[in-house]
MDTraj code that builds the backbone (N, CA, C; nanometers):
import mdtraj as md
import numpy as np

residues = "MET THR GLY ALA ARG GLN ALA LEU VAL LEU ASP GLU LEU ARG GLY VAL LEU ALA GLU VAL THR GLY ARG ASP GLU LEU ARG ALA ILE PRO ALA GLY THR ALA LEU PHE GLY PRO PRO VAL ALA LEU ASP SER LEU THR GLY THR ARG LEU LEU ARG GLU VAL ARG GLN ARG PHE GLY VAL ASP VAL ALA ALA GLU ASP LEU ASN LEU ASP ALA LEU ALA THR LEU GLY THR LEU ALA SER PHE VAL ALA SER ARG SER GLU LEU PRO SER GLY ARG PRO".split()
xyz = np.array([
    [0.6267, -3.6379, -0.0191],
    [0.6500, -3.5029, 0.0298],
    [0.7248, -3.5112, 0.1621],
    [0.8290, -3.4317, 0.1743],
    [0.9059, -3.4302, 0.2976],
    [0.8607, -3.3165, 0.3869],
    [0.8956, -3.3288, 0.5142],
    [0.8650, -3.2211, 0.6074],
    [0.9374, -3.0932, 0.5711],
    [1.0602, -3.1090, 0.5178],
    [1.1378, -2.9922, 0.4769],
    [1.0699, -2.9209, 0.3602],
    [1.0182, -2.9983, 0.2667],
    [0.9480, -2.9400, 0.1515],
    [0.8236, -2.8647, 0.1975],
    [0.7468, -2.9263, 0.2854],
    [0.6269, -2.8595, 0.3351],
    [0.6636, -2.7325, 0.4115],
    [0.7742, -2.7356, 0.4864],
    [0.8176, -2.6169, 0.5607],
    [0.8546, -2.5038, 0.4649],
    [0.9198, -2.5375, 0.3530],
    [0.9532, -2.4353, 0.2533],
    [0.8275, -2.3744, 0.1923],
    [0.7312, -2.4592, 0.1606],
    [0.6051, -2.4098, 0.1048],
    [0.5331, -2.3244, 0.2083],
    [0.5329, -2.3678, 0.3329],
    [0.4688, -2.2918, 0.4401],
    [0.5296, -2.1525, 0.4517],
    [0.6625, -2.1439, 0.4501],
    [0.7290, -2.0133, 0.4579],
    [0.6930, -1.9262, 0.3379],
    [0.6918, -1.9861, 0.2191],
    [0.6563, -1.9108, 0.0983],
    [0.5115, -1.8610, 0.1065],
    [0.4214, -1.9457, 0.1565],
    [0.2812, -1.9049, 0.1686],
    [0.2622, -1.7939, 0.2706],
    [0.3416, -1.7943, 0.3759],
    [0.3345, -1.6828, 0.4720],
    [0.3652, -1.5512, 0.4014],
    [0.4680, -1.5533, 0.3164],
    [0.5020, -1.4332, 0.2412],
    [0.3916, -1.3922, 0.1455],
    [0.3337, -1.4886, 0.0769],
    [0.2230, -1.4604, -0.0153],
    [0.1064, -1.3993, 0.0614],
    [0.0751, -1.4575, 0.1745],
    [-0.0355, -1.4080, 0.2568],
    [-0.0104, -1.2637, 0.3017],
    [0.1120, -1.2355, 0.3445],
    [0.1470, -1.0992, 0.3852],
    [0.1329, -1.0025, 0.2681],
    [0.1739, -1.0461, 0.1500],
    [0.1657, -0.9605, 0.0317],
    [0.0214, -0.9319, -0.0094],
    [-0.0621, -1.0351, -0.0155],
    [-0.1988, -1.0132, -0.0648],
    [-0.2856, -0.9377, 0.0349],
    [-0.2499, -0.9447, 0.1628],
    [-0.3274, -0.8723, 0.2638],
    [-0.2674, -0.7368, 0.2993],
    [-0.1383, -0.7183, 0.2668],
    [-0.0699, -0.5955, 0.3069],
    [-0.0388, -0.5929, 0.4553],
    [-0.0336, -0.7118, 0.5176],
    [-0.0113, -0.7216, 0.6635],
    [0.1144, -0.8049, 0.6895],
    [0.2252, -0.7366, 0.7094],
    [0.3544, -0.8021, 0.7262],
    [0.3588, -0.8945, 0.8478],
    [0.2784, -0.8694, 0.9486],
    [0.2792, -0.9540, 1.0693],
    [0.2352, -1.0974, 1.0395],
    [0.1697, -1.1196, 0.9265],
    [0.1251, -1.2547, 0.8919],
    [0.2408, -1.3450, 0.8486],
    [0.3603, -1.2884, 0.8316],
    [0.4786, -1.3685, 0.7976],
    [0.5207, -1.4596, 0.9132],
    [0.4639, -1.4388, 1.0301],
    [0.5044, -1.5153, 1.1484],
    [0.3919, -1.5992, 1.2085],
    [0.2805, -1.6164, 1.1379],
    [0.1696, -1.6909, 1.1983],
    [0.1978, -1.8408, 1.1994],
    [0.1464, -1.9102, 1.3006],
    [0.1637, -2.0562, 1.3079],
    [0.0846, -2.1276, 1.1985],
    [0.1275, -2.2469, 1.1663],
    [0.0632, -2.3267, 1.0615],
    [-0.0840, -2.3541, 1.0911],
    [-0.1217, -2.3659, 1.2158],
    [-0.2588, -2.3986, 1.2533],
    [-0.3552, -2.2817, 1.2504],
    [-0.3099, -2.1660, 1.2066],
    [-0.3944, -2.0465, 1.2049],
    [-0.5007, -2.0558, 1.0958],
    [-0.6259, -2.0323, 1.1350],
    [-0.7366, -2.0320, 1.0387],
    [-0.7206, -1.9150, 0.9428],
    [-0.7448, -1.9393, 0.8156],
    [-0.7296, -1.8331, 0.7160],
    [-0.8502, -1.7395, 0.7108],
    [-0.9689, -1.7923, 0.7366],
    [-1.0884, -1.7090, 0.7280],
    [-1.1395, -1.6657, 0.8647],
    [-1.0710, -1.7020, 0.9705],
    [-1.1056, -1.6566, 1.1050],
    [-0.9943, -1.5681, 1.1577],
    [-1.0127, -1.5159, 1.2792],
    [-0.9072, -1.4341, 1.3386],
    [-0.7798, -1.5160, 1.3540],
    [-0.6633, -1.4617, 1.3434],
    [-0.6303, -1.3213, 1.3180],
    [-0.6180, -1.2858, 1.1706],
    [-0.6210, -1.3835, 1.0802],
    [-0.6026, -1.3531, 0.9376],
    [-0.7281, -1.2893, 0.8797],
    [-0.8421, -1.3523, 0.8990],
    [-0.9724, -1.3003, 0.8574],
    [-0.9780, -1.2620, 0.7094],
    [-0.9397, -1.3569, 0.6225],
    [-0.9516, -1.3313, 0.4788],
    [-1.0972, -1.3092, 0.4420],
    [-1.1198, -1.2199, 0.3483],
    [-1.2531, -1.2051, 0.2911],
    [-1.2494, -1.2670, 0.1507],
    [-1.3586, -1.2620, 0.0800],
    [-1.3634, -1.3292, -0.0504],
    [-1.2636, -1.2691, -0.1498],
    [-1.2422, -1.1395, -0.1463],
    [-1.1487, -1.0763, -0.2389],
    [-1.0042, -1.1182, -0.2098],
    [-0.9623, -1.1103, -0.0848],
    [-0.8245, -1.1489, -0.0534],
    [-0.8071, -1.2998, -0.0661],
    [-0.9111, -1.3766, -0.0418],
    [-0.9044, -1.5207, -0.0634],
    [-0.8812, -1.5527, -0.2106],
    [-0.9479, -1.4793, -0.2974],
    [-0.9301, -1.4962, -0.4413],
    [-0.7890, -1.4548, -0.4834],
    [-0.7391, -1.3464, -0.4271],
    [-0.6023, -1.3022, -0.4580],
    [-0.5006, -1.4049, -0.4099],
    [-0.5238, -1.4637, -0.2935],
    [-0.4347, -1.5680, -0.2422],
    [-0.4317, -1.6872, -0.3372],
    [-0.5490, -1.7314, -0.3807],
    [-0.5563, -1.8456, -0.4727],
    [-0.4885, -1.8158, -0.6061],
    [-0.5028, -1.6934, -0.6536],
    [-0.4373, -1.6542, -0.7787],
    [-0.2855, -1.6589, -0.7639],
    [-0.2338, -1.6087, -0.6528],
    [-0.0893, -1.6108, -0.6294],
    [-0.0373, -1.7537, -0.6135],
    [-0.1135, -1.8385, -0.5466],
    [-0.0745, -1.9794, -0.5320],
    [-0.0668, -2.0444, -0.6699],
    [-0.1642, -2.0179, -0.7538],
    [-0.1643, -2.0745, -0.8886],
    [-0.0446, -2.0239, -0.9688],
    [-0.0141, -1.8943, -0.9589],
    [0.0979, -1.8376, -1.0339],
    [0.2324, -1.8867, -0.9827],
    [0.2503, -1.8933, -0.8522],
    [0.3814, -1.9279, -0.7957],
    [0.4085, -2.0773, -0.7908],
    [0.3044, -2.1550, -0.7671],
    [0.3226, -2.2988, -0.7480],
    [0.2617, -2.3842, -0.8590],
    [0.1793, -2.3237, -0.9434],
    [0.1145, -2.3996, -1.0488],
    [0.0027, -2.4896, -0.9996],
    [-0.0531, -2.4576, -0.8845],
    [-0.1610, -2.5377, -0.8254],
    [-0.2888, -2.4541, -0.8253],
    [-0.3936, -2.5068, -0.8890],
    [-0.5238, -2.4401, -0.8902],
    [-0.6076, -2.5012, -0.7784],
    [-0.5986, -2.4440, -0.6609],
    [-0.6655, -2.4982, -0.5424],
    [-0.8157, -2.5085, -0.5651],
    [-0.8756, -2.4056, -0.6211],
    [-1.0210, -2.4047, -0.6411],
    [-1.0662, -2.5160, -0.7352],
    [-0.9858, -2.5484, -0.8347],
    [-1.0225, -2.6540, -0.9296],
    [-0.9960, -2.7931, -0.8733],
    [-0.8935, -2.8070, -0.7910],
    [-0.8542, -2.9384, -0.7399],
    [-0.9192, -2.9745, -0.6063],
    [-0.9700, -2.8761, -0.5346],
    [-1.0325, -2.8983, -0.4039],
    [-1.1670, -2.8255, -0.4038],
    [-1.2679, -2.8893, -0.4603],
    [-1.3965, -2.8222, -0.4811],
    [-1.4609, -2.7729, -0.3524],
    [-1.4370, -2.8401, -0.2410],
    [-1.4926, -2.7951, -0.1130],
    [-1.4057, -2.6906, -0.0454],
    [-1.2867, -2.6681, -0.1013],
    [-1.1888, -2.5733, -0.0482],
    [-1.1477, -2.6059, 0.0953],
    [-1.1468, -2.7349, 0.1281],
    [-1.1004, -2.7774, 0.2602],
    [-0.9547, -2.7389, 0.2839],
    [-0.8783, -2.7263, 0.1757],
    [-0.7371, -2.6901, 0.1876],
    [-0.7187, -2.5506, 0.2454],
    [-0.8230, -2.4699, 0.2439],
    [-0.8122, -2.3337, 0.2958],
    [-0.8488, -2.3216, 0.4430],
    [-0.8646, -2.4320, 0.5121],
    [-0.9021, -2.4264, 0.6536],
    [-0.7978, -2.3513, 0.7355],
    [-0.6713, -2.3894, 0.7182],
    [-0.5622, -2.3249, 0.7916],
    [-0.4447, -2.3031, 0.6976],
    [-0.3490, -2.2273, 0.7426],
    [-0.2275, -2.2094, 0.6639],
    [-0.1570, -2.3428, 0.6438],
    [-0.1584, -2.4272, 0.7448],
    [-0.0941, -2.5577, 0.7354],
    [-0.1622, -2.6513, 0.6377],
    [-0.2953, -2.6519, 0.6339],
    [-0.3645, -2.7387, 0.5380],
    [-0.3397, -2.6913, 0.3953],
    [-0.3311, -2.5607, 0.3766],
    [-0.3003, -2.5083, 0.2443],
    [-0.1580, -2.5461, 0.2037],
    [-0.0631, -2.5330, 0.2962],
    [0.0763, -2.5684, 0.2661],
    [0.0885, -2.7159, 0.2304],
    [0.0209, -2.8012, 0.3036],
    [0.0249, -2.9442, 0.2763],
    [-0.0338, -2.9744, 0.1387],
    [-0.1462, -2.9148, 0.1076],
    [-0.2120, -2.9343, -0.0217],
    [-0.1211, -2.8895, -0.1350],
    [-0.0662, -2.7703, -0.1232],
    [0.0196, -2.7149, -0.2278],
    [0.1481, -2.7963, -0.2410],
    [0.2106, -2.8309, -0.1296],
    [0.3368, -2.9057, -0.1336],
    [0.3202, -3.0420, -0.2000],
    [0.2044, -3.1029, -0.1826],
    [0.1832, -3.2351, -0.2398],
    [0.1532, -3.2317, -0.3902],
    [0.1278, -3.1117, -0.4451],
    [0.0872, -3.1008, -0.5848],
    [0.1733, -3.0083, -0.6690],
    [0.2803, -2.9571, -0.6148],
    [0.3499, -2.8509, -0.6858],
    [0.5005, -2.8676, -0.6927],
    [0.5571, -2.7781, -0.7692],
    [0.7002, -2.7543, -0.7699],
    [0.7206, -2.6283, -0.6867],
    [0.8381, -2.6195, -0.6236],
    [0.8677, -2.4970, -0.5487],
    [0.8877, -2.3820, -0.6461],
    [0.8593, -2.2595, -0.6025],
    [0.8805, -2.1439, -0.6901],
    [1.0244, -2.1384, -0.7382],
    [1.0451, -2.0777, -0.8535],
    [1.1799, -2.0709, -0.9077],
    [1.2734, -2.0003, -0.8097],
    [1.3957, -2.0502, -0.8049],
    [1.4935, -1.9962, -0.7127],
    [1.4960, -2.0673, -0.5804],
    [1.4034, -2.1593, -0.5568],
    [1.3996, -2.2342, -0.4312],
    [1.4515, -2.3730, -0.4559],
    [1.5162, -2.4369, -0.3551],
    [1.5668, -2.5740, -0.3721],
    [1.4573, -2.6765, -0.3877],
])
top = md.Topology()
chain = top.add_chain()
for i, resn in enumerate(residues, 1):
    res = top.add_residue(resn, chain, resSeq=i)
    for name in ("N", "CA", "C"):
        top.add_atom(name, md.element.get_by_symbol(name[0]), res)
traj = md.Trajectory(xyz[None], top)
């Protein structure tokens, strides 16, 4: 996995996060931002929607592959997990 690949996944995940939460400001959060703490503060429903979108867009079932869900600690840990196991969404290099 290259840094460029992870950066592309990170940008795509920011968009997914903004979509599932309805909060456009999340498109600019740093990679180290906690997903279940402030400022994102995902709840179980939006966390489930995020995982569903990740599975649909990247073909990665985070819940099945990471039973402890450690990949959901931060946006960056999720991007790293997804980038190491997926293809980029269609239309992306």
